[in-house]
C-alpha positions as CSV (number, residue, x, y, z in Angstrom):
1,M,96.8,205.7,119.5
2,L,98.8,203.5,120.3
3,E,98.4,204.1,124.2
4,L,94.9,204.5,123.6
5,I,94.9,201.0,121.9
6,E,96.7,199.8,125.2
7,A,93.9,201.6,128.1
8,A,91.3,199.7,125.7
9,K,93.0,196.4,125.9
10,E,93.4,196.5,129.8
11,G,89.0,198.0,129.9
12,Y,89.2,201.7,129.9
13,A,87.1,203.3,128.0
14,A,89.3,205.1,125.0
15,A,88.2,208.0,123.0
16,V,90.1,210.6,120.4
17,I,88.2,213.4,119.2
18,F,88.9,215.3,115.8
19,L,87.8,218.8,115.6
20,V,87.6,219.7,111.8
21,Q,88.3,223.6,111.8
22,R,85.2,223.7,109.0
23,K,82.6,224.3,108.3
24,D,81.8,222.7,104.9
25,C,82.6,219.2,104.8
26,R,80.2,216.3,106.5
27,R,82.6,213.6,106.7
28,F,86.0,212.6,108.2
29,A,88.6,209.8,107.5
30,P,92.5,210.0,107.7
31,N,94.5,210.5,104.7
32,A,96.4,207.2,104.4
33,E,98.4,208.6,101.2
34,M,99.9,210.5,103.3
35,D,100.0,209.6,106.9
36,A,99.6,205.6,106.3
37,P,101.0,204.4,109.8
38,F,98.7,207.2,111.4
39,A,95.7,206.0,108.9
40,D,97.3,202.3,110.0
41,A,97.2,203.3,114.0
42,L,93.8,204.5,113.9
43,K,92.2,202.0,112.0
44,A,93.9,199.4,114.5
45,A,92.2,201.3,117.5
46,V,88.8,201.5,116.1
47,Q,89.3,197.4,116.1
48,S,90.3,197.6,119.7
49,G,87.7,199.4,121.2
50,V,88.4,203.2,120.6
51,Q,85.8,205.3,120.1
52,V,86.4,208.1,117.8
53,L,84.3,211.2,117.4
54,A,85.0,214.5,114.8
55,Y,83.4,217.6,114.6
56,D,83.4,220.5,113.2
57,A,84.2,223.4,114.5
58,E,83.5,227.5,113.9
59,V,87.5,229.2,114.7
60,S,88.1,232.8,114.5
61,A,90.8,234.4,116.4
62,A,89.1,234.9,119.6
63,S,87.4,231.7,119.8
64,L,86.8,228.1,118.8
65,E,82.6,226.8,118.4
66,I,82.5,223.1,118.2
67,G,79.4,222.3,116.1
68,D,77.5,219.0,114.3
69,P,79.1,215.7,115.1
70,L,80.9,214.4,110.9
71,T,80.6,210.7,109.8
72,V,84.0,209.4,110.4
73,E,84.8,207.4,107.6
74,I,88.0,204.5,109.1
75,G,89.0,202.5,105.8
């Protein structure tokens, strides 16, 4: 996240994509209880202009299929 923040501050387009490997979810949010430093870094990235994208995905032993976009919720 910190490198993406620096890239955004330098004027580059910066984004991070999260793939949630299941089809029964509708939103993505960092788990601040388990990893507060990451959640804080992700929030700082958003505030610096880093785009956060999240998609559900269908995973099998032979493939990974990106599905629908998820709502992103950053504390």
